[in-house]
C-alpha positions as CSV (number, residue, x, y, z in Angstrom):
1,M,164.9,63.2,91.6
2,F,163.9,62.6,95.2
3,L,164.1,58.8,94.7
4,Q,167.8,59.3,93.7
5,S,168.5,61.6,96.6
6,I,170.6,60.7,99.7
7,R,167.5,61.6,101.7
8,F,165.5,59.0,100.1
9,K,168.3,56.4,100.4
10,I,168.7,57.2,104.1
11,F,164.8,57.0,104.5
12,L,164.6,53.6,102.6
13,W,167.5,52.2,104.7
14,Q,166.0,53.5,107.9
15,M,162.7,51.8,107.0
16,L,164.2,48.5,106.2
17,I,166.5,48.4,109.3
18,L,163.7,49.6,111.6
19,S,161.2,47.0,110.1
20,L,163.7,44.3,110.4
21,T,164.5,45.4,114.0
22,F,160.9,45.7,115.1
23,F,160.0,42.3,113.4
24,I,162.8,40.6,115.3
25,F,161.7,42.5,118.6
26,G,158.0,41.5,118.0
27,V,158.7,38.0,117.4
28,A,161.1,37.7,120.4
29,L,158.5,39.6,122.7
30,Y,155.6,37.4,121.5
31,H,157.7,34.3,122.0
32,N,158.8,35.4,125.6
33,F,155.3,36.4,126.5
34,H,154.0,33.1,125.4
35,R,156.7,31.2,127.3
36,K,156.0,33.3,130.4
37,L,152.4,32.7,130.5
38,T,152.9,28.9,129.7
39,D,155.4,28.8,132.6
40,D,152.9,30.5,134.9
41,I,150.2,28.0,134.0
42,D,152.7,25.1,134.4
43,Y,153.6,26.3,138.0
44,V,150.0,26.5,138.8
45,L,149.2,23.1,137.5
46,R,152.1,21.5,139.4
47,S,151.1,23.3,142.6
48,R,147.5,22.0,142.2
49,A,148.5,18.4,141.2
50,K,150.6,18.3,144.5
51,G,147.8,19.6,146.5
52,I,145.4,17.1,144.9
53,E,147.8,14.2,145.8
54,Q,148.1,15.4,149.3
55,S,144.3,15.8,149.8
56,I,143.6,12.4,148.3
57,D,146.2,10.9,150.6
58,T,144.5,12.5,153.7
59,Y,141.2,11.0,152.6
60,W,142.8,7.6,152.2
61,Q,144.5,7.9,155.6
62,E,141.2,8.7,157.2
63,E,139.6,5.8,155.6
64,S,142.4,3.5,156.7
65,R,142.1,4.5,160.4
66,Q,138.5,3.7,160.5
67,K,138.9,0.2,159.2
68,N,142.4,-0.9,160.0
69,K,141.2,-2.5,163.2
70,N,139.3,-5.3,161.6
71,I,141.2,-5.7,158.2
72,L,144.4,-7.6,157.5
73,K,147.6,-5.6,157.2
74,G,148.2,-4.6,153.5
75,Y,144.4,-4.5,152.6
76,F,144.7,-0.7,152.0
77,I,147.3,-0.6,149.2
78,K,146.0,1.9,146.7
79,E,147.2,0.0,143.7
80,D,144.2,-1.9,142.0
81,N,142.2,-1.2,145.3
82,I,138.5,-0.7,144.7
83,N,138.3,1.2,148.0
84,F,140.9,3.8,146.6
85,V,138.8,4.0,143.4
86,N,135.7,4.9,145.5
87,I,137.7,7.4,147.6
88,A,139.1,9.1,144.5
89,R,135.7,9.5,143.0
90,R,134.2,10.7,146.3
91,W,137.2,13.3,146.6
92,V,136.6,14.5,142.9
93,S,132.8,14.9,143.5
94,E,133.3,16.7,146.8
95,K,136.0,19.1,145.3
96,N,134.1,20.1,142.2
97,S,133.0,23.3,143.9
98,D,136.5,24.1,145.3
99,P,137.5,27.7,144.2
100,N,141.0,26.5,143.6
101,L,139.8,23.8,141.1
102,I,136.8,25.6,139.6
103,N,138.6,26.3,136.4
104,L,140.5,23.0,136.2
105,I,139.8,19.5,134.9
106,V,141.1,16.8,137.4
107,R,141.4,13.3,136.2
108,I,142.6,10.3,138.3
109,F,144.1,7.1,136.6
110,D,145.0,4.0,138.2
111,A,148.4,2.4,138.0
112,G,147.6,0.7,134.7
113,G,146.5,4.0,133.0
114,G,142.8,3.5,133.2
115,A,140.6,6.4,134.3
116,I,138.9,6.1,137.6
117,A,137.6,9.6,138.3
118,S,137.1,12.8,136.5
119,S,135.8,16.3,137.2
120,R,133.3,18.3,135.1
121,N,131.8,15.2,133.3
122,V,134.7,14.6,131.2
123,R,134.7,11.2,129.4
124,L,136.9,8.5,131.4
125,D,139.3,7.7,128.6
126,R,142.4,5.8,129.2
127,L,145.6,7.7,129.5
128,E,147.3,7.9,126.1
129,A,150.0,5.3,125.5
130,R,152.8,7.8,124.9
131,V,152.0,9.8,128.0
132,F,151.6,6.6,130.0
133,H,155.0,5.4,128.9
134,Q,156.7,8.6,130.4
135,I,154.8,8.2,133.5
136,K,155.8,4.6,134.0
137,K,159.4,5.9,134.0
138,G,158.6,8.3,136.9
139,H,158.6,11.4,134.6
140,D,156.1,14.3,134.9
141,H,154.6,15.2,131.6
142,F,153.3,18.7,130.2
143,E,151.4,19.0,126.9
144,N,148.8,21.0,125.1
145,M,145.6,18.9,124.4
146,E,142.1,18.9,123.3
147,I,139.4,17.8,125.7
148,N,135.7,17.4,124.7
149,L,133.6,19.5,127.1
150,S,129.9,19.4,126.6
151,G,130.5,18.1,123.1
152,K,132.9,20.9,122.1
153,P,136.5,20.4,121.7
154,L,138.5,22.9,123.8
155,A,142.3,23.6,124.2
156,F,143.8,22.7,127.4
157,R,147.2,22.8,129.0
158,S,147.8,19.5,131.0
159,F,150.1,18.2,133.7
160,T,150.4,14.4,134.4
161,T,152.3,13.2,137.4
162,P,152.9,9.7,138.8
163,V,152.2,9.2,142.4
164,I,154.9,6.7,143.8
165,E,154.5,4.7,146.9
166,N,156.9,2.0,148.1
167,K,158.8,2.6,144.8
168,R,155.8,1.5,142.9
169,L,153.2,3.4,140.8
170,A,150.1,3.8,143.0
171,Y,148.1,6.1,140.8
172,I,148.2,9.0,138.3
173,V,147.1,12.6,138.7
174,Q,146.3,14.6,135.7
175,V,145.3,18.4,136.0
176,A,144.3,20.5,133.0
177,S,143.8,24.2,132.5
178,P,142.0,25.9,129.6
179,L,144.1,27.9,127.3
180,A,141.4,30.4,126.3
181,E,142.9,33.1,128.3
182,L,146.4,32.6,127.2
183,D,145.3,32.5,123.6
184,Q,143.3,35.6,124.2
185,A,146.3,37.4,125.8
186,L,148.5,36.3,122.9
187,R,145.9,37.6,120.4
188,N,145.7,41.0,122.1
189,L,149.5,41.1,122.2
190,G,149.6,40.2,118.4
191,V,147.0,42.9,117.6
192,S,148.9,45.5,119.6
193,L,152.2,44.5,117.7
194,L,150.6,44.6,114.4
195,F,149.2,48.1,115.1
196,L,151.9,49.7,117.2
197,L,154.9,48.6,115.3
198,P,154.0,49.8,111.9
199,L,152.8,53.0,113.5
200,T,156.1,53.3,115.4
201,I,158.2,52.7,112.1
202,I,156.1,55.4,110.2
203,V,156.5,58.0,113.1
204,T,160.2,57.1,113.5
205,S,160.8,57.3,109.6
206,V,158.9,60.6,109.3
207,T,161.0,61.9,112.2
208,G,164.1,60.6,110.6
209,I,163.3,62.4,107.3
210,F,162.9,65.6,109.3
211,L,166.2,65.0,111.0
212,V,167.9,64.0,107.7
213,Q,166.6,67.2,106.1
214,L,167.9,69.2,109.2
215,T,171.3,67.4,109.1
216,L,171.8,67.9,105.4
217,R,170.7,71.6,105.3
218,P,174.3,72.7,105.5
219,V,175.0,70.4,102.5
220,H,172.1,72.1,100.5
221,Q,173.8,75.5,101.3
222,M,177.1,74.2,100.3
223,I,175.7,73.0,96.9
224,D,174.1,76.5,96.4
225,T,177.4,78.2,97.0
226,I,179.3,75.6,94.8
227,H,177.0,76.4,91.9
228,Q,178.1,80.0,92.2
229,I,181.7,79.1,92.1
230,K,183.2,79.5,88.6
231,A,186.7,80.2,87.2
232,E,186.0,84.0,87.5
233,N,185.2,84.0,91.2
234,L,187.4,81.3,92.7
235,K,187.8,83.7,95.7
236,L,184.4,82.5,96.8
237,R,184.3,80.2,99.8
238,L,181.7,77.9,101.5
239,D,180.3,78.8,105.0
240,I,181.8,76.5,107.4
241,P,179.0,75.1,109.6
242,P,180.0,74.9,113.3
243,T,178.8,71.3,113.5
244,K,182.1,69.5,114.6
245,D,181.4,66.6,112.3
246,E,182.0,65.3,108.8
247,I,180.0,68.0,107.1
248,E,182.2,70.7,108.8
249,S,185.2,68.6,107.6
250,L,183.7,68.3,104.1
251,A,183.3,72.2,103.9
252,I,187.0,72.7,105.2
253,T,188.3,70.2,102.7
254,F,186.3,71.7,99.7
255,N,187.6,75.2,100.6
256,D,191.2,74.0,100.7
257,M,190.5,72.4,97.3
258,I,189.0,75.7,95.9
259,A,192.0,77.5,97.4
260,R,194.4,75.2,95.5
261,L,192.5,75.6,92.3
262,D,192.5,79.2,92.7
263,E,196.3,79.1,93.2
264,A,196.6,76.9,90.3
265,F,194.4,79.1,88.0
266,C,196.3,82.2,89.1
267,S,199.6,80.4,88.5
268,Q,198.4,79.5,84.9
269,R,197.1,82.8,84.3
270,Q,200.5,84.3,85.4
271,F,202.3,81.7,83.4
272,M,200.2,82.6,80.2
273,E,201.0,86.2,80.8
274,D,204.7,85.6,81.3
275,I,205.0,83.3,78.3
276,S,203.2,85.8,76.2
277,H,205.6,88.5,77.3
278,E,208.6,86.3,76.7
279,L,207.5,85.4,73.2
280,K,206.3,88.9,72.4
281,T,209.8,90.5,72.5
282,P,211.6,88.3,70.1
283,L,208.6,88.1,67.8
284,S,208.3,92.0,67.8
285,I,212.0,92.4,67.1
286,L,211.7,89.7,64.4
287,K,208.7,91.2,62.8
288,G,210.0,94.9,63.1
289,E,213.3,93.9,61.4
290,L,211.6,92.1,58.6
291,E,209.2,94.9,57.9
292,V,212.0,97.5,57.7
293,T,214.0,95.4,55.5
294,L,211.1,94.9,53.1
295,K,210.3,98.6,52.7
296,R,212.9,99.1,50.0
297,I,215.7,97.2,48.2
298,R,218.5,96.4,50.5
299,S,222.1,95.4,49.7
300,A,223.3,91.8,50.3
301,Q,225.1,92.8,53.3
302,E,222.0,94.4,54.8
303,Y,220.1,91.4,54.0
304,E,222.6,89.1,55.7
305,T,222.6,91.4,58.8
306,T,218.8,91.1,59.2
307,L,219.0,87.4,58.6
308,H,221.5,87.0,61.3
309,S,219.4,89.0,63.7
310,S,216.3,87.2,62.8
311,L,218.1,83.9,63.3
312,E,219.3,85.0,66.8
313,E,215.7,85.9,67.8
314,I,214.4,82.6,66.4
315,N,217.0,80.6,68.5
316,H,215.8,82.7,71.5
317,L,212.3,81.5,70.8
318,A,213.4,77.9,70.3
319,H,215.2,78.1,73.6
320,I,212.1,79.2,75.4
321,V,209.9,76.6,73.8
322,E,212.5,73.8,74.6
323,N,212.6,74.8,78.2
324,L,208.8,74.9,78.4
325,L,208.7,71.3,76.9
326,V,211.3,70.2,79.5
327,L,209.2,71.6,82.3
328,A,206.0,70.1,80.9
329,R,207.6,66.7,80.7
330,F,208.8,67.0,84.3
331,D,205.4,68.1,85.5
332,A,203.9,65.1,83.5
333,K,206.6,62.8,85.0
334,T,207.3,61.5,81.5
335,T,211.0,62.5,81.4
336,P,213.1,59.2,81.5
337,L,216.0,59.3,83.9
338,Q,219.0,57.3,83.1
339,A,220.0,56.6,86.7
340,M,223.7,55.7,87.3
341,P,226.2,56.2,90.1
342,L,227.6,59.7,89.7
343,D,230.7,61.5,91.1
344,I,229.3,64.8,92.0
345,S,232.7,66.5,92.4
346,L,233.8,65.4,89.0
347,L,230.4,66.4,87.4
348,I,230.6,69.9,88.9
349,K,234.1,70.4,87.6
350,E,232.9,69.5,84.1
351,S,230.1,72.0,84.4
352,M,232.5,74.8,85.6
353,E,234.7,74.0,82.6
354,D,231.8,74.4,80.2
355,I,230.8,77.8,81.7
356,V,234.2,79.2,82.5
357,L,234.2,81.4,79.3
358,L,231.0,83.3,80.6
359,A,232.8,83.9,83.9
360,Q,236.0,85.0,82.3
361,Q,234.1,87.7,80.3
362,K,233.2,89.3,83.6
363,K,236.3,88.4,85.3
364,I,234.5,86.2,87.7
365,T,236.4,83.6,89.7
366,L,235.1,80.0,90.0
367,H,236.3,77.9,92.9
368,L,235.5,74.3,93.9
369,N,236.3,73.2,97.5
370,N,236.8,69.7,96.4
371,A,236.0,67.0,99.0
372,H,235.5,63.2,98.8
373,T,231.8,62.3,98.8
374,D,230.0,59.0,98.1
375,A,228.2,58.6,94.8
376,I,224.5,59.5,94.2
377,L,222.2,57.8,91.7
378,G,221.1,60.0,89.0
379,D,220.9,61.1,85.3
380,K,224.2,62.7,84.4
381,N,223.0,65.0,81.7
382,Q,220.0,66.2,83.7
383,I,222.0,67.0,86.9
384,K,224.8,68.6,84.7
385,R,222.1,70.8,83.2
386,L,220.8,71.7,86.8
387,F,224.4,72.8,87.8
388,L,224.8,74.8,84.6
389,N,221.5,76.7,85.3
390,I,222.5,77.6,88.7
391,L,225.9,78.5,87.7
392,D,224.7,80.5,84.8
393,N,222.1,82.3,87.1
394,A,225.0,83.2,89.5
395,I,227.2,84.6,86.7
396,K,224.4,86.7,85.4
397,Y,223.8,88.4,88.8
398,T,227.5,88.7,90.0
399,P,229.2,91.9,89.0
400,E,232.7,91.9,87.4
401,G,235.5,90.8,89.6
402,G,233.1,88.7,91.8
403,K,233.4,85.1,92.9
404,I,231.5,81.9,92.8
405,T,232.2,79.1,95.1
406,V,231.0,75.5,95.3
407,D,231.2,73.6,98.6
408,L,230.3,69.8,99.0
409,R,229.1,68.7,102.4
410,Q,228.2,65.1,103.0
411,Q,225.6,64.5,105.7
412,K,224.6,61.0,107.1
413,N,222.1,60.2,104.3
414,D,222.3,63.2,102.0
415,L,224.8,65.2,100.0
416,D,224.5,69.0,100.1
417,I,226.2,71.2,97.4
418,D,226.4,74.9,98.3
419,I,226.8,77.3,95.3
420,S,227.5,80.9,96.7
421,D,228.1,84.1,94.8
422,T,229.1,87.7,95.6
423,G,226.2,89.1,93.4
424,I,223.5,91.6,93.9
425,G,221.5,89.3,96.2
426,I,217.8,88.5,96.4
427,P,215.3,90.4,98.7
428,S,214.1,88.2,101.5
429,D,210.4,88.8,100.5
430,E,211.1,87.4,97.0
431,L,213.1,84.3,97.9
432,A,209.9,82.1,98.0
433,Y,209.1,83.0,94.4
434,I,212.3,82.6,92.5
435,F,211.7,79.0,91.4
436,D,208.4,80.2,89.7
437,R,208.4,80.0,85.9
438,F,209.4,83.4,84.3
439,Y,209.8,85.0,87.8
440,R,212.5,87.7,87.9
441,V,213.7,89.7,90.7
442,D,214.1,92.6,88.2
443,K,210.5,93.7,87.7
444,S,211.4,95.7,84.7
445,R,212.4,92.5,83.0
446,S,215.2,94.5,81.3
447,S,217.8,91.9,82.3
448,S,218.1,88.3,81.2
449,G,216.8,87.5,84.8
450,F,216.0,84.0,86.2
451,G,213.7,83.1,83.3
452,L,213.0,79.2,83.4
453,G,216.4,78.1,84.5
454,L,215.7,77.9,88.2
455,S,212.4,76.2,87.6
456,I,214.1,73.5,85.4
457,A,216.7,73.1,88.1
458,Q,214.2,72.6,90.8
459,S,212.3,70.1,88.7
460,I,215.5,68.2,88.1
461,A,216.2,68.1,91.8
462,L,212.7,67.0,92.7
463,A,212.8,64.2,90.0
464,H,215.9,62.8,91.8
465,G,214.4,63.0,95.3
466,G,216.3,66.2,96.1
467,K,215.4,69.9,96.7
468,I,217.0,73.2,96.2
469,Y,217.0,75.9,98.9
470,V,218.1,79.5,98.7
471,K,219.2,82.1,101.4
472,P,221.3,85.3,101.5
473,N,225.0,85.2,101.5
474,I,226.2,87.3,104.3
475,P,227.5,90.0,103.8
476,Q,226.7,90.0,100.0
477,G,225.3,87.7,97.4
478,T,223.2,84.6,97.4
479,I,223.7,80.8,98.4
480,F,221.9,78.1,96.6
481,T,221.9,74.7,98.4
482,I,221.1,71.5,96.4
483,T,220.5,68.4,98.4
484,F,220.5,64.8,97.0
485,P,220.1,61.6,98.7
486,L,223.1,59.4,98.8
487,S,223.1,56.1,96.8
488,V,225.1,54.4,99.7
489,H,224.2,55.1,103.2
490,H,226.8,54.8,106.1
């Protein structure tokens, strides 16, 4: 379980990243340290070589002053001169105990690359051809090399430089320093890195595990609370940690989700209760009439009366089921809309003509303030159903002798249809719920009420990109405002 946890994954990634980082750091440190030590040795070798050149030149000038009175001019040219060879050997012999040169090997080569003097009993070999080739071009040369010292090959860092006089190679100076101290320093650094870096990785990783555990503690608390949340206690909420980070946002988001689920469950529960109540009444009536009829032999007229009553209740049930199916299709967005340009004014006239008989029964006046409007894109049958539902609702809750008025108002991009009545009105604290399924202002449910008609109307409006709003009609009644986007914008 731990191997699949986020803690282990964070730990593993941390180990990999730290290992890679420290490996790159170690390699870079080792390389830079090696280069720094080498540069220091090269600086010392170059300085010593320059000093040797100046010292030998001093010996040569002193020798020249003693003999130049009796020797022809040009005798004391260093190139291929036995006197210079002797001076070079004497200088090397005298300087063997010089503290500045005690750890160095000094070799002097003539202009042809032959060895003429060497310190510390190093064999007088010729200068290697590849090095001599660079020297003849006037270039200095650094390299690592092995020198046999007392029969044992040792590693040295050497610097070879030409001495140019009168634009000609006079002789060559080579200075070499042992690399034992450099190698030892690099070995010490390598051992330190091999010991300290893994130790640092382990300590950092252990610390990282502790920090991850500390960071994820609110998540574990959230998980414990989530395990307690069931359909029966959706009121339970997570404790929001005051961390001001993603974990706090996660807790807030989860609480919002639980609140929405709670609302959905409550709505579903209420829906089931409502539909049970709606179906219970006609079923009870149907069951009671049939039971009474079957208690004894009835006349044909009594049977016919019972059948007509039963058929009425069955039609009521069928109407409820049909409306529920319509709402379910709108919820699932599976209702196909046959969109076409519609003249809303004409469509409202048709709807009013279809429902005028219901209005006449209550002596209610229907009036349309006809105004020219642009067409909207919509399904004619669905939008006509919307208008019929709103008008039917207005007729139900408008007393005899009342009035229902329809006004069309075209905005810049929308078309507003106001359907106002002079009915009993809707309490302000219930306006937000009238589009809920089976919601009725009359809590006794003794009237036909809103039922499913307004829910279907709102679903039809939303499917067309519109919306239905409701507000009180001052001084009496209610105004339903239906908004549709225009198909042609000006």
